[in-house]
C-alpha positions as CSV (number, residue, x, y, z in Angstrom):
1,X,8.3,-1.7,33.3
2,X,10.6,1.1,32.1
3,X,9.8,4.8,32.3
4,X,9.3,4.9,28.5
5,X,6.8,2.0,28.7
6,X,4.9,3.7,31.5
7,X,4.7,7.0,29.5
8,X,3.5,5.1,26.4
9,X,0.8,3.3,28.4
10,X,-0.4,6.5,30.1
11,X,-0.5,8.9,27.1
12,X,-0.7,6.5,24.1
13,X,1.9,6.0,21.3
14,X,-0.2,8.0,18.9
15,X,-0.3,11.1,21.1
16,X,3.4,10.8,21.8
17,X,4.1,10.7,18.0
18,X,2.0,13.8,17.4
19,X,3.8,15.6,20.3
20,X,7.2,14.6,18.8
21,X,6.0,15.8,15.3
22,X,5.0,19.2,16.7
23,X,8.3,19.4,18.7
24,X,10.3,18.7,15.6
25,X,8.5,21.5,13.7
26,X,8.9,24.0,16.5
27,X,12.6,23.1,16.9
28,X,13.1,23.5,13.1
29,X,11.4,26.8,13.0
30,X,13.4,28.0,16.0
31,X,16.7,27.0,14.3
32,X,15.7,28.8,11.1
33,X,14.8,31.9,13.0
34,X,18.1,31.8,15.0
35,X,20.4,31.1,12.1
36,X,18.5,31.6,8.8
37,X,21.7,31.8,6.6
38,X,23.0,28.5,7.9
39,X,19.9,26.4,8.6
40,X,17.6,27.6,5.8
41,X,19.8,28.9,3.0
42,X,22.7,26.5,3.2
43,X,20.9,23.4,4.4
44,X,17.1,23.2,4.1
45,X,16.8,25.3,1.0
46,X,20.0,24.1,-0.6
47,X,19.3,20.4,-0.2
48,X,15.5,20.1,0.1
49,X,13.3,23.0,-1.1
50,X,15.6,24.6,-3.6
51,X,15.7,21.6,-5.9
52,X,11.9,21.5,-5.8
53,X,11.7,25.2,-6.6
54,X,14.2,24.9,-9.5
55,X,12.3,22.0,-10.9
56,X,8.9,23.8,-10.6
57,X,10.3,26.8,-12.5
58,X,11.8,24.5,-15.2
59,X,15.2,26.1,-14.5
60,X,18.7,24.6,-14.7
61,X,19.2,25.7,-11.1
62,X,18.2,28.3,-8.6
63,X,20.3,30.6,-6.4
64,X,19.4,32.1,-3.1
65,X,19.7,35.9,-3.1
66,X,18.9,38.6,-0.5
67,X,15.6,39.1,-2.1
68,X,14.8,35.4,-2.1
69,X,15.3,32.5,-4.6
70,X,16.0,33.2,-8.2
71,X,15.7,30.7,-11.1
72,X,18.7,30.5,-13.5
73,X,18.3,29.0,-16.9
74,X,22.1,29.3,-17.6
75,X,25.2,30.2,-15.8
76,X,24.8,27.6,-13.0
77,X,28.5,26.6,-13.0
78,X,29.6,30.2,-12.6
79,X,27.2,30.7,-9.7
80,X,28.6,27.7,-7.9
81,X,32.2,28.8,-8.5
82,X,31.4,32.2,-7.1
83,X,30.3,30.6,-3.8
84,X,26.6,31.4,-4.1
85,X,24.0,28.9,-2.6
86,X,22.9,27.0,-5.6
87,X,20.2,24.3,-5.8
88,X,19.8,22.0,-8.8
89,X,16.7,19.9,-9.7
90,X,17.0,16.3,-8.6
91,X,18.5,14.6,-5.5
92,X,21.8,14.6,-3.6
93,X,23.2,12.1,-1.2
94,X,22.2,14.4,1.7
95,X,18.6,14.9,0.5
96,X,18.1,11.1,-0.1
97,X,19.3,10.3,3.4
98,X,17.0,13.0,4.8
99,X,14.0,11.8,2.8
100,X,14.7,8.2,3.9
101,X,14.7,9.3,7.6
102,X,11.5,11.3,7.0
103,X,9.9,8.3,5.4
104,X,10.7,6.0,8.3
105,X,9.4,8.6,10.8
106,X,6.2,9.1,8.9
107,X,5.6,5.3,8.5
108,X,5.6,5.1,12.3
109,X,2.8,7.7,12.4
110,X,0.8,6.0,9.6
111,X,1.1,2.7,11.4
112,X,-0.2,4.2,14.6
113,X,-3.1,5.8,12.7
114,X,-4.1,2.6,11.0
115,X,-3.9,0.8,14.3
116,X,-6.2,3.3,15.9
117,X,-8.7,2.9,12.9
118,X,-8.3,-0.9,13.4
119,X,-7.6,-1.5,9.7
120,X,-4.8,-2.6,7.3
121,X,-4.3,-6.1,8.7
122,X,-5.8,-7.6,5.5
123,X,-3.7,-8.0,2.4
124,X,-6.6,-6.6,0.3
125,X,-5.7,-3.1,1.4
126,X,-2.3,-3.4,-0.3
127,X,-4.0,-4.0,-3.6
128,X,-6.3,-1.0,-3.0
129,X,-3.3,1.2,-2.7
130,X,-1.6,0.1,-6.0
131,X,-3.6,2.6,-8.1
132,X,-2.4,5.5,-5.9
133,X,1.2,4.4,-6.5
134,X,0.5,4.6,-10.3
135,X,-1.2,8.0,-9.7
136,X,1.9,9.4,-8.2
137,X,3.9,8.8,-11.3
138,X,1.1,10.0,-13.6
139,X,0.7,13.3,-11.6
140,X,4.5,13.8,-11.7
141,X,4.3,13.6,-15.5
142,X,1.6,16.3,-15.4
143,X,4.2,18.6,-13.8
144,X,6.7,17.6,-16.5
145,X,4.0,18.7,-19.0
146,X,3.7,22.1,-17.3
147,X,7.5,22.6,-17.9
148,X,7.1,21.8,-21.6
149,X,4.1,24.1,-21.8
150,X,6.1,27.0,-20.3
151,X,9.0,26.3,-22.7
152,X,6.5,26.5,-25.6
153,X,5.0,29.7,-24.2
154,X,1.7,28.1,-23.3
155,X,-0.1,28.6,-20.0
156,X,0.1,25.3,-18.1
157,X,-2.8,23.7,-16.3
158,X,-0.8,23.8,-13.0
159,X,1.6,26.6,-12.2
160,X,4.0,27.4,-9.3
161,X,3.4,27.3,-6.4
162,X,0.7,24.7,-6.9
163,X,2.9,22.7,-9.1
164,X,5.3,22.1,-6.3
165,X,2.8,19.7,-4.8
166,X,3.3,17.2,-7.6
167,X,7.1,17.5,-7.7
168,X,9.3,14.8,-6.1
169,X,9.6,14.4,-3.2
170,X,6.6,16.6,-2.2
171,X,4.4,14.5,-4.3
172,X,4.8,11.6,-1.8
173,X,3.2,13.8,0.8
174,X,0.5,14.9,-1.6
175,X,-0.3,11.2,-2.5
176,X,-0.3,10.3,1.2
177,X,-2.9,12.9,2.0
178,X,-5.0,11.9,-1.1
179,X,-4.8,8.2,-0.2
180,X,-5.6,8.8,3.5
181,X,-8.6,11.0,2.8
182,X,-10.0,8.5,0.3
183,X,-9.4,5.6,2.6
184,X,-11.0,7.3,5.7
185,X,-14.0,8.4,3.6
186,X,-14.5,5.0,2.1
187,X,-14.1,3.4,5.5
188,X,-16.7,5.7,7.0
189,X,-19.1,5.0,4.2
190,X,-18.5,1.3,4.7
191,X,-19.1,1.4,8.4
192,X,-22.3,3.4,7.9
193,X,-23.6,0.8,5.4
194,X,-23.3,2.9,2.2
195,X,-20.6,0.6,0.8
196,X,-20.1,-3.1,0.7
197,X,-16.3,-3.0,0.7
198,X,-14.0,-0.1,1.4
199,X,-11.1,-1.8,-0.2
200,X,-12.7,-1.9,-3.6
201,X,-14.1,1.6,-3.2
202,X,-10.6,2.9,-2.4
203,X,-9.1,1.1,-5.4
204,X,-11.9,2.4,-7.6
205,X,-11.3,6.0,-6.6
206,X,-7.5,5.6,-7.2
207,X,-8.1,3.9,-10.6
208,X,-10.5,6.6,-11.7
209,X,-8.0,9.3,-10.8
210,X,-5.3,7.5,-12.8
211,X,-7.5,7.2,-15.9
212,X,-8.5,10.8,-15.6
213,X,-4.8,11.9,-15.4
214,X,-3.9,9.7,-18.4
215,X,-6.8,11.1,-20.4
216,X,-5.4,14.6,-19.8
217,X,-1.9,13.6,-20.8
218,X,-3.2,11.9,-23.9
219,X,-5.2,15.0,-24.8
220,X,-2.1,17.1,-24.4
221,X,-0.2,14.8,-26.7
222,X,-2.9,14.8,-29.4
223,X,-3.6,18.6,-29.3
224,X,-0.3,20.4,-28.7
225,X,3.1,20.7,-30.4
226,X,5.2,20.3,-27.2
227,X,4.0,16.7,-26.5
228,X,3.9,13.6,-28.8
229,X,2.5,10.2,-28.1
230,X,5.0,7.2,-28.2
231,X,3.0,4.2,-27.0
232,X,5.9,1.9,-27.8
233,X,7.6,3.1,-24.6
234,X,4.6,2.2,-22.5
235,X,4.1,-1.2,-24.2
236,X,7.8,-2.1,-24.0
237,X,8.3,-1.1,-20.4
238,X,5.2,-2.8,-19.1
239,X,5.7,-5.9,-21.3
240,X,9.4,-6.4,-20.3
241,X,8.8,-5.6,-16.6
242,X,5.9,-8.0,-16.5
243,X,7.8,-10.9,-18.1
244,X,10.8,-10.4,-15.8
245,X,8.7,-10.1,-12.6
246,X,6.4,-13.0,-13.4
247,X,9.4,-15.1,-14.5
248,X,11.2,-14.5,-11.2
249,X,8.0,-15.1,-9.3
250,X,7.4,-18.5,-11.0
251,X,11.1,-19.4,-10.6
252,X,11.0,-18.7,-6.9
253,X,7.9,-20.8,-6.6
254,X,9.6,-23.7,-8.3
255,X,13.1,-23.5,-6.9
256,X,12.9,-21.3,-3.8
257,X,9.3,-21.4,-2.4
258,X,10.4,-19.8,0.8
259,X,10.8,-16.5,-1.0
260,X,7.1,-16.2,-1.9
261,X,5.7,-18.1,1.0
262,X,4.9,-15.0,3.1
263,X,3.7,-12.5,0.6
264,X,2.1,-14.4,-2.3
265,X,0.9,-12.2,-5.1
266,X,1.9,-9.1,-3.1
267,X,5.5,-10.2,-3.6
268,X,4.9,-10.4,-7.4
269,X,3.7,-6.8,-7.4
270,X,6.6,-5.6,-5.3
271,X,9.0,-7.1,-7.8
272,X,6.9,-5.8,-10.7
273,X,6.9,-2.3,-9.3
274,X,10.7,-2.2,-9.2
275,X,11.0,-3.9,-12.5
276,X,9.0,-1.1,-14.0
277,X,11.5,1.4,-12.5
278,X,14.5,-0.6,-13.7
279,X,13.2,-1.2,-17.2
280,X,12.1,2.4,-17.6
281,X,15.5,3.6,-16.6
282,X,17.2,1.3,-19.1
283,X,15.0,2.2,-22.0
284,X,15.2,6.0,-21.3
285,X,19.0,5.8,-20.9
286,X,20.0,3.5,-23.7
287,X,17.1,2.3,-25.9
288,X,15.0,5.2,-27.0
289,X,16.7,5.3,-30.4
290,X,15.7,1.7,-31.0
291,X,12.1,2.7,-30.3
292,X,12.4,5.7,-32.7
293,X,11.9,8.1,-29.8
294,X,14.0,11.3,-30.5
295,X,14.5,12.2,-26.8
296,X,17.4,12.3,-24.3
297,X,17.1,11.8,-20.6
298,X,19.6,11.9,-17.8
299,X,19.5,10.2,-14.4
300,X,18.6,12.4,-11.4
301,X,19.2,9.9,-8.6
302,X,22.9,9.7,-7.4
303,X,22.7,5.9,-7.1
304,X,21.5,5.5,-10.7
305,X,24.1,8.0,-12.0
306,X,26.8,6.2,-10.0
307,X,25.8,2.8,-11.5
308,X,25.9,4.1,-15.0
309,X,29.2,5.9,-14.6
310,X,30.8,2.8,-13.0
311,X,29.5,0.5,-15.7
312,X,30.8,2.9,-18.4
313,X,34.3,2.9,-16.8
314,X,34.5,-0.9,-16.3
315,X,32.6,-2.4,-19.2
316,X,34.3,-2.9,-22.6
317,X,33.5,-0.3,-25.2
318,X,32.0,-2.8,-27.6
319,X,29.6,-4.1,-25.0
320,X,28.7,-0.5,-24.0
321,X,27.8,0.2,-27.7
322,X,25.8,-2.9,-27.9
323,X,23.7,-2.9,-24.7
324,X,24.3,0.5,-23.0
325,X,25.4,1.2,-19.5
326,X,22.2,1.3,-17.4
327,X,21.4,-2.4,-17.4
328,X,23.0,-3.0,-14.0
329,X,20.4,-0.7,-12.4
330,X,17.7,-3.1,-13.5
331,X,19.6,-6.1,-12.1
332,X,20.1,-4.3,-8.8
333,X,16.4,-3.4,-8.7
334,X,15.3,-7.0,-9.3
335,X,17.8,-8.4,-6.7
336,X,16.9,-5.9,-4.0
337,X,13.1,-6.3,-4.5
338,X,13.5,-10.1,-4.4
339,X,15.5,-9.9,-1.2
340,X,12.8,-7.7,0.4
341,X,10.1,-10.2,-0.6
342,X,12.1,-13.0,0.9
343,X,12.5,-11.1,4.2
344,X,8.7,-10.9,4.6
345,X,8.3,-14.5,5.5
346,X,5.1,-16.2,6.9
347,X,6.2,-15.6,10.5
348,X,6.7,-11.9,10.0
349,X,3.4,-11.5,8.1
350,X,1.5,-13.4,10.7
351,X,3.0,-11.7,13.7
352,X,2.8,-8.1,12.4
353,X,0.4,-8.0,9.5
354,X,-0.4,-4.3,9.7
355,X,3.3,-3.3,10.0
356,X,4.3,-5.7,7.2
357,X,1.7,-4.5,4.8
358,X,2.6,-0.9,5.5
359,X,6.3,-1.6,4.8
360,X,5.4,-3.5,1.6
361,X,3.3,-0.5,0.4
362,X,6.2,1.8,1.0
363,X,8.7,-0.5,-0.7
364,X,6.5,-0.9,-3.8
365,X,5.7,2.9,-4.0
366,X,9.4,4.0,-4.1
367,X,9.8,1.8,-7.2
368,X,6.5,1.9,-9.0
369,X,6.0,5.7,-8.5
370,X,9.3,6.9,-10.1
371,X,9.2,4.1,-12.6
372,X,5.7,5.1,-13.8
373,X,6.8,8.7,-14.1
374,X,9.8,7.8,-16.2
375,X,7.8,5.5,-18.4
376,X,5.0,8.1,-19.0
377,X,7.3,11.0,-19.4
378,X,8.9,9.2,-22.4
379,X,5.5,7.9,-23.6
380,X,4.2,11.4,-23.9
381,X,7.6,13.0,-24.9
382,X,7.6,15.5,-22.1
């Protein structure tokens, strides 16, 4: 037995993860204290917190000054050219790599927690988490609504700094806490005999929160001048994504059954979640005029922007005018989601059901969450 195995057996993997988490926080705080200009201003703030701050302030960008961060509503290019530390809303390659590493690290912690609670080895829990994935996109749209309210001179329902909790990527942490609290509470009530099934209770709480959030957004659209309801976006996105996802699922069942053999209907939802993201991006980038929606949206993710710019450069102009330049993003989404479902074969699902379900939840969430936000943002014109 190796030294590492002996340490894990003696202290427990969960405790070691907690110790490592605290150690990372202490080391990060020490680095910021030792070199604030380099570690905080030019790295952590520039790539991670600055974009969230600029987004929360509905600014074009934010600059770091001696007095702290300052939102800019124009003049961002000049600030960058002058050498100031500037953060713009959205993601960069550095931030996306950082968030990916954080996601993997946190998934390990969540796995250890679920293992300690002795749950999450039943596929039913995956379906209980789906409403919370939708809730993430809906709450992100609420923050978009606060930006429009500020532009219109109206006091928003959520203002900074509270609004930062529902801005990407912080919202993933917020949803994690909300989901975990709901799950643990329902599990406790189940084990004490107050509930018959904590899966259904967890799903019911998530569904109720989604409906409440959608009711608020609908009320905003019907009672204010800065939001308008365009249900055609919602219907088109859900309809097209559902047809594509179900069509692929049935095609795999007929011609490549090994793709669906391990995941079943979970695989269908994984593909559907990423189809929602892909279809929403295509509609927002190229087809809003066809739906009579007078809005313009631009991609914030580097991968999406790269795909669009590459397609525009390689695709004939006539084809671009006819179908747009964002369609390859949808193709990539469907292909990658299908490959992921295929990797989760029966052997993997049987040997590590808890780990497999956790990964499937994460894979679905990173597609369905952003896709829901884009779809609802255009649906409510905010």
